[in-house]
N, C-alpha and C positions, 0 to 999 in steps of 0.2 A: 393516551398513547397505548397501543395494544402491546401485549407481551412480545409478539413477533417484531413489531417496530423496535422495541428495546433491544431485541436480539440482533437485529441488523445494525443498529447504531453502536452497540457494544463491540461487534465484530469490526466495524469501520474504525472505531476509536483505537482498538488494539492494533489494527493495521497501520494507522498513522503513527502510533507510538513506536512501532518497529521501524518505520521509514524515517522517523525523526531522531532516533537514537544515534549517537555519534561514537560513543565509547564502544569498542569491539565487543566487550563482555555484555554491555547493555543491549546491543543489537541482537546478539545471540539469544539472550534471555527473552527479549520482546518477540523475536521470531518464534521461539518455542511456545510462548504464550498465545500467539495469534494463529499459528498454522498447525495442522495435524503433522505428524512425523513424516508422512509421505506427501505432504501438500506440494502444490505446484505453483509456479509463477511464470506466466507467459505474456510477453508484450512484443512489439516489433523488434526489440533489441535483445531479448533474453527468452530462454525457454529452459527453466531449471526445475529440479525436484529436490525436496528435502530441506531441512533447516540450514545445513551448512551452505548449500548452493544459494538459497534465498538470501541468507545473510551476506554472502559474497556480492550479490547483485546490489544490495542496499549499500554496502561499504563502497563499492565502485561508484555509485551515484553520488555519494558524499565527496569522493575524491574528485569527480568531474565538476561538481557544483558546490565547492566549499562555501559555507556561510548562507546556505539556502535551507528552507524548511518546506515540507509538504503540508499543504493546508487543504481541508475540504472546501469544495466550492458548491454551495447549494446543499440540498437535503439528501439523506440516504433513503433510498427507495428499495422495497423488497417484497417478495412473495415466495411462499414455500421455503426452499432452502437456498434461495438466490437473492442477492442484494446487488445494487449498483450505486455508484457515487462518482461525482466528478472531483477533481483535485487540481491544484496549481502548485508549482514549485516556485516559491517566493524568495527573493533576495532580501534578507533581513536588513541590509544596509540601506537600500533605496526603495523597497516595496515592489520592484518590478517582478513580473512573473513570466519569464521567457518560455517556460515549459508548462503545458497543461494537458489534461486528458481525462479519461474516465475508466473505471474498472468495474468488472462484473465478477462477483465472488460467489462461490458455492460453499455452503457451510455444512458441517456435520451436525449431529443431534445436540452436541454440547455447544454449538455456536463457534467452533474453531474453523478456520478456513481450510478447505480441501483444495480449492482451485481458484486462481486469479487469472482472468483474461483481461489484459490491459490494452488500452487504446490511447495513442498519443495524438492529440488534436493540434498542438502547437509545440514546435521544437526549433531552436535557432539553427541556422545553417552551419554545417560543420560540426555540430555537437554529436 
């Protein structure tokens, strides 16, 4: 495994740690560890900048989908300062995954996320 591959996988692991934190203080700490201070998160439902706004999006997702966790789906792929990975939002009670998508992230030199461009491939009606 190359040094760059490790860099992409570490960034994705920190990203999932942030999305799976449920305690507000843990979300804030994980977001600060994963993103640069001026980092962004953009998907069809959100377009935010900075740790506070990113943490708010994550907290809102947990309110909308209590008892769910974000899990990687497949391998992390990357080149230069860009990585991509697929994910599913999985119900821990029954294993269903009603929401799925993939994200493209841009990293800084230290491997922290500067930008996330998220795409949703599967979303339940009315969510």
